[in-house]
HTML snippet that shows the backbone in 3Dmol.js (N, CA, C, O; Angstrom):
<script src="https://3Dmol.org/build/3Dmol-min.js"></script>
<div id="view" style="width:600px;height:400px;position:relative"></div>
<script>
const pdb = `
ATOM      1  N   MET A   1      18.115   0.663 -20.417  1.00  0.00           N
ATOM      2  CA  MET A   1      18.572   1.942 -19.905  1.00  0.00           C
ATOM      3  C   MET A   1      19.792   1.719 -19.063  1.00  0.00           C
ATOM      4  O   MET A   1      19.907   0.747 -18.317  1.00  0.00           O
ATOM      5  N   GLN A   2      20.728   2.684 -19.214  1.00  0.00           N
ATOM      6  CA  GLN A   2      21.961   2.553 -18.483  1.00  0.00           C
ATOM      7  C   GLN A   2      21.686   2.645 -16.968  1.00  0.00           C
ATOM      8  O   GLN A   2      20.626   3.107 -16.544  1.00  0.00           O
ATOM      9  N   ASP A   3      22.659   2.196 -16.174  1.00  0.00           N
ATOM     10  CA  ASP A   3      22.529   2.375 -14.711  1.00  0.00           C
ATOM     11  C   ASP A   3      22.458   3.869 -14.390  1.00  0.00           C
ATOM     12  O   ASP A   3      23.298   4.639 -14.857  1.00  0.00           O
ATOM     13  N   LEU A   4      21.517   4.266 -13.640  1.00  0.00           N
ATOM     14  CA  LEU A   4      21.358   5.621 -13.203  1.00  0.00           C
ATOM     15  C   LEU A   4      21.420   5.723 -11.717  1.00  0.00           C
ATOM     16  O   LEU A   4      21.011   4.815 -10.994  1.00  0.00           O
ATOM     17  N   ASN A   5      21.975   6.919 -11.227  1.00  0.00           N
ATOM     18  CA  ASN A   5      22.039   7.113  -9.803  1.00  0.00           C
ATOM     19  C   ASN A   5      20.749   7.867  -9.381  1.00  0.00           C
ATOM     20  O   ASN A   5      20.659   9.091  -9.484  1.00  0.00           O
ATOM     21  N   TRP A   6      19.816   7.124  -8.929  1.00  0.00           N
ATOM     22  CA  TRP A   6      18.445   7.710  -8.561  1.00  0.00           C
ATOM     23  C   TRP A   6      18.560   8.310  -7.225  1.00  0.00           C
ATOM     24  O   TRP A   6      19.176   7.758  -6.314  1.00  0.00           O
ATOM     25  N   GLN A   7      17.955   9.462  -7.110  1.00  0.00           N
ATOM     26  CA  GLN A   7      17.896  10.250  -5.880  1.00  0.00           C
ATOM     27  C   GLN A   7      16.485  10.613  -5.558  1.00  0.00           C
ATOM     28  O   GLN A   7      15.737  11.019  -6.447  1.00  0.00           O
ATOM     29  N   LYS A   8      16.085  10.479  -4.292  1.00  0.00           N
ATOM     30  CA  LYS A   8      14.734  10.782  -3.887  1.00  0.00           C
ATOM     31  C   LYS A   8      14.578  12.283  -3.929  1.00  0.00           C
ATOM     32  O   LYS A   8      15.454  12.995  -3.438  1.00  0.00           O
ATOM     33  N   SER A   9      13.504  12.794  -4.491  1.00  0.00           N
ATOM     34  CA  SER A   9      13.218  14.205  -4.506  1.00  0.00           C
ATOM     35  C   SER A   9      13.060  14.721  -3.049  1.00  0.00           C
ATOM     36  O   SER A   9      12.466  14.069  -2.190  1.00  0.00           O
ATOM     37  N   SER A  10      13.617  15.908  -2.829  1.00  0.00           N
ATOM     38  CA  SER A  10      13.497  16.560  -1.518  1.00  0.00           C
ATOM     39  C   SER A  10      12.029  16.962  -1.231  1.00  0.00           C
ATOM     40  O   SER A  10      11.651  17.227  -0.089  1.00  0.00           O
ATOM     41  N   PHE A  11      11.225  16.995  -2.305  1.00  0.00           N
ATOM     42  CA  PHE A  11       9.802  17.359  -2.112  1.00  0.00           C
ATOM     43  C   PHE A  11       8.935  16.163  -1.778  1.00  0.00           C
ATOM     44  O   PHE A  11       7.742  16.325  -1.520  1.00  0.00           O
ATOM     45  N   SER A  12       9.502  14.966  -1.774  1.00  0.00           N
ATOM     46  CA  SER A  12       8.723  13.782  -1.467  1.00  0.00           C
ATOM     47  C   SER A  12       8.457  13.620   0.036  1.00  0.00           C
ATOM     48  O   SER A  12       7.461  13.003   0.416  1.00  0.00           O
ATOM     49  N   GLY A  13       9.301  14.145   0.869  1.00  0.00           N
ATOM     50  CA  GLY A  13       9.139  13.992   2.294  1.00  0.00           C
ATOM     51  C   GLY A  13       9.360  12.586   2.780  1.00  0.00           C
ATOM     52  O   GLY A  13      10.189  11.848   2.249  1.00  0.00           O
ATOM     53  N   ASP A  14       8.603  12.222   3.801  1.00  0.00           N
ATOM     54  CA  ASP A  14       8.802  10.830   4.336  1.00  0.00           C
ATOM     55  C   ASP A  14       7.671   9.904   3.963  1.00  0.00           C
ATOM     56  O   ASP A  14       7.580   8.803   4.506  1.00  0.00           O
ATOM     57  N   GLY A  15       6.843  10.294   3.095  1.00  0.00           N
ATOM     58  CA  GLY A  15       5.693   9.412   2.673  1.00  0.00           C
ATOM     59  C   GLY A  15       6.122   8.244   1.797  1.00  0.00           C
ATOM     60  O   GLY A  15       7.291   8.133   1.426  1.00  0.00           O
ATOM     61  N   SER A  16       5.193   7.394   1.476  1.00  0.00           N
ATOM     62  CA  SER A  16       5.454   6.245   0.623  1.00  0.00           C
ATOM     63  C   SER A  16       5.386   6.569  -0.822  1.00  0.00           C
ATOM     64  O   SER A  16       5.945   5.824  -1.627  1.00  0.00           O
ATOM     65  N   ASN A  17       4.727   7.652  -1.220  1.00  0.00           N
ATOM     66  CA  ASN A  17       4.646   8.033  -2.653  1.00  0.00           C
ATOM     67  C   ASN A  17       5.774   8.981  -2.913  1.00  0.00           C
ATOM     68  O   ASN A  17       5.664  10.175  -2.637  1.00  0.00           O
ATOM     69  N   CYS A  18       6.858   8.468  -3.441  1.00  0.00           N
ATOM     70  CA  CYS A  18       8.066   9.269  -3.657  1.00  0.00           C
ATOM     71  C   CYS A  18       8.390   9.389  -5.086  1.00  0.00           C
ATOM     72  O   CYS A  18       8.114   8.478  -5.866  1.00  0.00           O
ATOM     73  N   VAL A  19       8.994  10.532  -5.479  1.00  0.00           N
ATOM     74  CA  VAL A  19       9.467  10.748  -6.806  1.00  0.00           C
ATOM     75  C   VAL A  19      10.991  10.703  -6.809  1.00  0.00           C
ATOM     76  O   VAL A  19      11.636  11.355  -5.987  1.00  0.00           O
ATOM     77  N   TYR A  20      11.563   9.939  -7.724  1.00  0.00           N
ATOM     78  CA  TYR A  20      13.008   9.838  -7.807  1.00  0.00           C
ATOM     79  C   TYR A  20      13.449  10.500  -9.093  1.00  0.00           C
ATOM     80  O   TYR A  20      12.742  10.491 -10.100  1.00  0.00           O
ATOM     81  N   VAL A  21      14.599  11.054  -9.034  1.00  0.00           N
ATOM     82  CA  VAL A  21      15.218  11.800 -10.197  1.00  0.00           C
ATOM     83  C   VAL A  21      16.607  11.290 -10.441  1.00  0.00           C
ATOM     84  O   VAL A  21      17.326  10.934  -9.507  1.00  0.00           O
ATOM     85  N   ALA A  22      16.999  11.253 -11.742  1.00  0.00           N
ATOM     86  CA  ALA A  22      18.337  10.767 -12.065  1.00  0.00           C
ATOM     87  C   ALA A  22      18.806  11.586 -13.326  1.00  0.00           C
ATOM     88  O   ALA A  22      18.044  11.768 -14.275  1.00  0.00           O
ATOM     89  N   ALA A  23      19.984  12.031 -13.295  1.00  0.00           N
ATOM     90  CA  ALA A  23      20.525  12.784 -14.497  1.00  0.00           C
ATOM     91  C   ALA A  23      21.574  11.794 -15.184  1.00  0.00           C
ATOM     92  O   ALA A  23      22.411  11.143 -14.560  1.00  0.00           O
ATOM     93  N   ALA A  24      21.403  11.785 -16.514  1.00  0.00           N
ATOM     94  CA  ALA A  24      22.324  10.884 -17.256  1.00  0.00           C
ATOM     95  C   ALA A  24      23.384  11.754 -17.892  1.00  0.00           C
ATOM     96  O   ALA A  24      23.181  12.953 -18.083  1.00  0.00           O
ATOM     97  N   PRO A  25      24.558  11.130 -18.234  1.00  0.00           N
ATOM     98  CA  PRO A  25      25.605  11.840 -18.883  1.00  0.00           C
ATOM     99  C   PRO A  25      25.242  12.470 -20.203  1.00  0.00           C
ATOM    100  O   PRO A  25      25.912  13.394 -20.663  1.00  0.00           O
ATOM    101  N   THR A  26      24.215  11.990 -20.799  1.00  0.00           N
ATOM    102  CA  THR A  26      23.744  12.499 -22.114  1.00  0.00           C
ATOM    103  C   THR A  26      23.008  13.832 -21.970  1.00  0.00           C
ATOM    104  O   THR A  26      22.707  14.479 -22.972  1.00  0.00           O
ATOM    105  N   GLY A  27      22.718  14.245 -20.744  1.00  0.00           N
ATOM    106  CA  GLY A  27      22.052  15.464 -20.555  1.00  0.00           C
ATOM    107  C   GLY A  27      20.540  15.335 -20.312  1.00  0.00           C
ATOM    108  O   GLY A  27      19.832  16.323 -20.116  1.00  0.00           O
ATOM    109  N   THR A  28      20.086  14.100 -20.333  1.00  0.00           N
ATOM    110  CA  THR A  28      18.658  13.862 -20.080  1.00  0.00           C
ATOM    111  C   THR A  28      18.431  13.697 -18.558  1.00  0.00           C
ATOM    112  O   THR A  28      19.312  13.348 -17.773  1.00  0.00           O
ATOM    113  N   VAL A  29      17.165  13.985 -18.232  1.00  0.00           N
ATOM    114  CA  VAL A  29      16.799  13.861 -16.834  1.00  0.00           C
ATOM    115  C   VAL A  29      15.652  12.815 -16.778  1.00  0.00           C
ATOM    116  O   VAL A  29      14.720  12.856 -17.582  1.00  0.00           O
ATOM    117  N   HIS A  30      15.749  11.891 -15.819  1.00  0.00           N
ATOM    118  CA  HIS A  30      14.777  10.720 -15.731  1.00  0.00           C
ATOM    119  C   HIS A  30      14.009  10.910 -14.376  1.00  0.00           C
ATOM    120  O   HIS A  30      14.578  11.268 -13.344  1.00  0.00           O
ATOM    121  N   LEU A  31      12.703  10.646 -14.466  1.00  0.00           N
ATOM    122  CA  LEU A  31      11.861  10.671 -13.289  1.00  0.00           C
ATOM    123  C   LEU A  31      11.079   9.418 -13.180  1.00  0.00           C
ATOM    124  O   LEU A  31      10.654   8.861 -14.192  1.00  0.00           O
ATOM    125  N   ARG A  32      10.866   8.939 -11.951  1.00  0.00           N
ATOM    126  CA  ARG A  32      10.047   7.785 -11.757  1.00  0.00           C
ATOM    127  C   ARG A  32       9.366   7.897 -10.366  1.00  0.00           C
ATOM    128  O   ARG A  32       9.793   8.675  -9.512  1.00  0.00           O
ATOM    129  N   GLU A  33       8.339   7.128 -10.178  1.00  0.00           N
ATOM    130  CA  GLU A  33       7.570   7.118  -8.907  1.00  0.00           C
ATOM    131  C   GLU A  33       7.833   5.799  -8.199  1.00  0.00           C
ATOM    132  O   GLU A  33       8.002   4.755  -8.829  1.00  0.00           O
ATOM    133  N   SER A  34       7.864   5.871  -6.911  1.00  0.00           N
ATOM    134  CA  SER A  34       8.186   4.666  -6.130  1.00  0.00           C
ATOM    135  C   SER A  34       7.092   3.587  -6.355  1.00  0.00           C
ATOM    136  O   SER A  34       7.432   2.406  -6.278  1.00  0.00           O
ATOM    137  N   ASP A  35       5.883   3.888  -6.610  1.00  0.00           N
ATOM    138  CA  ASP A  35       4.836   2.911  -6.829  1.00  0.00           C
ATOM    139  C   ASP A  35       4.974   2.176  -8.123  1.00  0.00           C
ATOM    140  O   ASP A  35       4.420   1.083  -8.243  1.00  0.00           O
ATOM    141  N   ASP A  36       5.691   2.708  -9.130  1.00  0.00           N
ATOM    142  CA  ASP A  36       5.837   2.124 -10.418  1.00  0.00           C
ATOM    143  C   ASP A  36       7.221   2.429 -11.016  1.00  0.00           C
ATOM    144  O   ASP A  36       7.349   3.145 -12.009  1.00  0.00           O
ATOM    145  N   PRO A  37       8.288   1.836 -10.348  1.00  0.00           N
ATOM    146  CA  PRO A  37       9.623   2.239 -10.771  1.00  0.00           C
ATOM    147  C   PRO A  37      10.115   1.830 -12.166  1.00  0.00           C
ATOM    148  O   PRO A  37      11.152   2.289 -12.645  1.00  0.00           O
ATOM    149  N   ASP A  38       9.325   0.945 -12.799  1.00  0.00           N
ATOM    150  CA  ASP A  38       9.692   0.627 -14.175  1.00  0.00           C
ATOM    151  C   ASP A  38       9.193   1.587 -15.179  1.00  0.00           C
ATOM    152  O   ASP A  38       9.638   1.543 -16.325  1.00  0.00           O
ATOM    153  N   THR A  39       8.289   2.465 -14.826  1.00  0.00           N
ATOM    154  CA  THR A  39       7.844   3.543 -15.751  1.00  0.00           C
ATOM    155  C   THR A  39       8.702   4.764 -15.466  1.00  0.00           C
ATOM    156  O   THR A  39       8.734   5.293 -14.354  1.00  0.00           O
ATOM    157  N   VAL A  40       9.422   5.207 -16.554  1.00  0.00           N
ATOM    158  CA  VAL A  40      10.350   6.308 -16.389  1.00  0.00           C
ATOM    159  C   VAL A  40      10.029   7.365 -17.421  1.00  0.00           C
ATOM    160  O   VAL A  40       9.878   7.083 -18.610  1.00  0.00           O
ATOM    161  N   LEU A  41       9.925   8.613 -16.926  1.00  0.00           N
ATOM    162  CA  LEU A  41       9.716   9.757 -17.786  1.00  0.00           C
ATOM    163  C   LEU A  41      11.089  10.387 -18.098  1.00  0.00           C
ATOM    164  O   LEU A  41      11.866  10.683 -17.191  1.00  0.00           O
ATOM    165  N   THR A  42      11.355  10.574 -19.332  1.00  0.00           N
ATOM    166  CA  THR A  42      12.671  11.143 -19.737  1.00  0.00           C
ATOM    167  C   THR A  42      12.443  12.565 -20.317  1.00  0.00           C
ATOM    168  O   THR A  42      11.547  12.782 -21.132  1.00  0.00           O
ATOM    169  N   THR A  43      13.233  13.462 -19.894  1.00  0.00           N
ATOM    170  CA  THR A  43      13.111  14.865 -20.422  1.00  0.00           C
ATOM    171  C   THR A  43      14.488  15.504 -20.413  1.00  0.00           C
ATOM    172  O   THR A  43      15.502  14.833 -20.220  1.00  0.00           O
ATOM    173  N   THR A  44      14.505  16.816 -20.626  1.00  0.00           N
ATOM    174  CA  THR A  44      15.778  17.514 -20.537  1.00  0.00           C
ATOM    175  C   THR A  44      15.700  18.480 -19.357  1.00  0.00           C
ATOM    176  O   THR A  44      14.616  18.661 -18.803  1.00  0.00           O
ATOM    177  N   ALA A  45      16.782  19.094 -18.958  1.00  0.00           N
ATOM    178  CA  ALA A  45      16.715  20.064 -17.802  1.00  0.00           C
ATOM    179  C   ALA A  45      15.803  21.252 -18.081  1.00  0.00           C
ATOM    180  O   ALA A  45      15.097  21.701 -17.178  1.00  0.00           O
ATOM    181  N   PRO A  46      15.796  21.768 -19.293  1.00  0.00           N
ATOM    182  CA  PRO A  46      14.882  22.869 -19.590  1.00  0.00           C
ATOM    183  C   PRO A  46      13.428  22.382 -19.606  1.00  0.00           C
ATOM    184  O   PRO A  46      12.533  23.121 -19.195  1.00  0.00           O
ATOM    185  N   GLY A  47      13.175  21.142 -20.075  1.00  0.00           N
ATOM    186  CA  GLY A  47      11.836  20.644 -20.043  1.00  0.00           C
ATOM    187  C   GLY A  47      11.317  20.408 -18.629  1.00  0.00           C
ATOM    188  O   GLY A  47      10.141  20.626 -18.339  1.00  0.00           O
ATOM    189  N   LEU A  48      12.198  19.967 -17.771  1.00  0.00           N
ATOM    190  CA  LEU A  48      11.818  19.756 -16.330  1.00  0.00           C
ATOM    191  C   LEU A  48      11.563  21.086 -15.650  1.00  0.00           C
ATOM    192  O   LEU A  48      10.631  21.223 -14.858  1.00  0.00           O
ATOM    193  N   ARG A  49      12.417  22.085 -15.970  1.00  0.00           N
ATOM    194  CA  ARG A  49      12.205  23.445 -15.404  1.00  0.00           C
ATOM    195  C   ARG A  49      10.854  23.976 -15.888  1.00  0.00           C
ATOM    196  O   ARG A  49      10.120  24.565 -15.094  1.00  0.00           O
ATOM    197  N   ALA A  50      10.509  23.793 -17.137  1.00  0.00           N
ATOM    198  CA  ALA A  50       9.234  24.283 -17.679  1.00  0.00           C
ATOM    199  C   ALA A  50       8.064  23.557 -16.963  1.00  0.00           C
ATOM    200  O   ALA A  50       7.069  24.187 -16.604  1.00  0.00           O
ATOM    201  N   LEU A  51       8.192  22.280 -16.769  1.00  0.00           N
ATOM    202  CA  LEU A  51       7.129  21.509 -16.035  1.00  0.00           C
ATOM    203  C   LEU A  51       6.965  22.052 -14.626  1.00  0.00           C
ATOM    204  O   LEU A  51       5.844  22.341 -14.208  1.00  0.00           O
ATOM    205  N   ILE A  52       8.007  22.190 -13.920  1.00  0.00           N
ATOM    206  CA  ILE A  52       7.944  22.658 -12.501  1.00  0.00           C
ATOM    207  C   ILE A  52       7.346  24.078 -12.445  1.00  0.00           C
ATOM    208  O   ILE A  52       6.481  24.389 -11.626  1.00  0.00           O
ATOM    209  N   SER A  53       7.861  24.935 -13.376  1.00  0.00           N
ATOM    210  CA  SER A  53       7.297  26.305 -13.435  1.00  0.00           C
ATOM    211  C   SER A  53       5.856  26.351 -13.752  1.00  0.00           C
ATOM    212  O   SER A  53       5.123  27.150 -13.169  1.00  0.00           O
ATOM    213  N   GLY A  54       5.402  25.513 -14.672  1.00  0.00           N
ATOM    214  CA  GLY A  54       3.957  25.469 -14.980  1.00  0.00           C
ATOM    215  C   GLY A  54       3.117  24.909 -13.854  1.00  0.00           C
ATOM    216  O   GLY A  54       1.988  25.355 -13.650  1.00  0.00           O
ATOM    217  N   LEU A  55       3.654  23.915 -13.097  1.00  0.00           N
ATOM    218  CA  LEU A  55       2.870  23.398 -11.946  1.00  0.00           C
ATOM    219  C   LEU A  55       2.773  24.445 -10.844  1.00  0.00           C
ATOM    220  O   LEU A  55       1.727  24.598 -10.215  1.00  0.00           O
ATOM    221  N   LYS A  56       3.901  25.186 -10.607  1.00  0.00           N
ATOM    222  CA  LYS A  56       3.872  26.266  -9.566  1.00  0.00           C
ATOM    223  C   LYS A  56       2.880  27.351  -9.938  1.00  0.00           C
ATOM    224  O   LYS A  56       2.137  27.845  -9.090  1.00  0.00           O
ATOM    225  N   GLU A  57       2.873  27.732 -11.258  1.00  0.00           N
ATOM    226  CA  GLU A  57       1.927  28.722 -11.704  1.00  0.00           C
ATOM    227  C   GLU A  57       0.470  28.260 -11.510  1.00  0.00           C
ATOM    228  O   GLU A  57      -0.384  29.028 -11.066  1.00  0.00           O
ATOM    229  N   ARG A  58       0.217  27.024 -11.845  1.00  0.00           N
ATOM    230  CA  ARG A  58      -1.116  26.476 -11.689  1.00  0.00           C
ATOM    231  C   ARG A  58      -1.539  26.511 -10.217  1.00  0.00           C
ATOM    232  O   ARG A  58      -2.664  26.864  -9.864  1.00  0.00           O
ATOM    233  N   GLU A  59      -0.560  26.118  -9.372  1.00  0.00           N
ATOM    234  CA  GLU A  59      -0.829  26.102  -7.873  1.00  0.00           C
ATOM    235  C   GLU A  59      -1.167  27.542  -7.399  1.00  0.00           C
ATOM    236  O   GLU A  59      -2.091  27.718  -6.605  1.00  0.00           O
ATOM    237  N   ARG A  60      -0.451  28.538  -7.863  1.00  0.00           N
ATOM    238  CA  ARG A  60      -0.681  29.901  -7.473  1.00  0.00           C
ATOM    239  C   ARG A  60      -2.060  30.356  -7.950  1.00  0.00           C
ATOM    240  O   ARG A  60      -2.772  31.034  -7.209  1.00  0.00           O
ATOM    241  N   ASN A  61      -2.446  29.993  -9.177  1.00  0.00           N
ATOM    242  CA  ASN A  61      -3.702  30.335  -9.750  1.00  0.00           C
ATOM    243  C   ASN A  61      -4.891  29.687  -9.009  1.00  0.00           C
ATOM    244  O   ASN A  61      -5.980  30.256  -8.928  1.00  0.00           O
ATOM    245  N   ASP A  62      -4.651  28.522  -8.491  1.00  0.00           N
ATOM    246  CA  ASP A  62      -5.722  27.691  -7.804  1.00  0.00           C
ATOM    247  C   ASP A  62      -5.849  28.183  -6.390  1.00  0.00           C
ATOM    248  O   ASP A  62      -6.848  27.870  -5.744  1.00  0.00           O
ATOM    249  N   ALA A  63      -4.931  28.913  -5.877  1.00  0.00           N
ATOM    250  CA  ALA A  63      -4.955  29.351  -4.441  1.00  0.00           C
ATOM    251  C   ALA A  63      -5.979  30.427  -4.191  1.00  0.00           C
ATOM    252  O   ALA A  63      -6.122  30.893  -3.061  1.00  0.00           O
TER     253      ALA A  63
END
`;
const viewer = $3Dmol.createViewer("view");
viewer.addModel(pdb, "pdb");
viewer.setStyle({}, {cartoon: {color: "spectrum"}});
viewer.zoomTo();
viewer.render();
</script>
């Protein structure tokens, strides 16, 4: 995988379990967790939006 500019998600806070995000010039978005940085989830911006939207909807329904 090409060198990516990983950024800590603003939702990770100060804890030790952090999510990192990197955007590639190809238009893909990469996600990894601090506990297992060699495992990378690759998606597109619309795919990430759909994931976040679905998680927020689930959170609202569980409240």
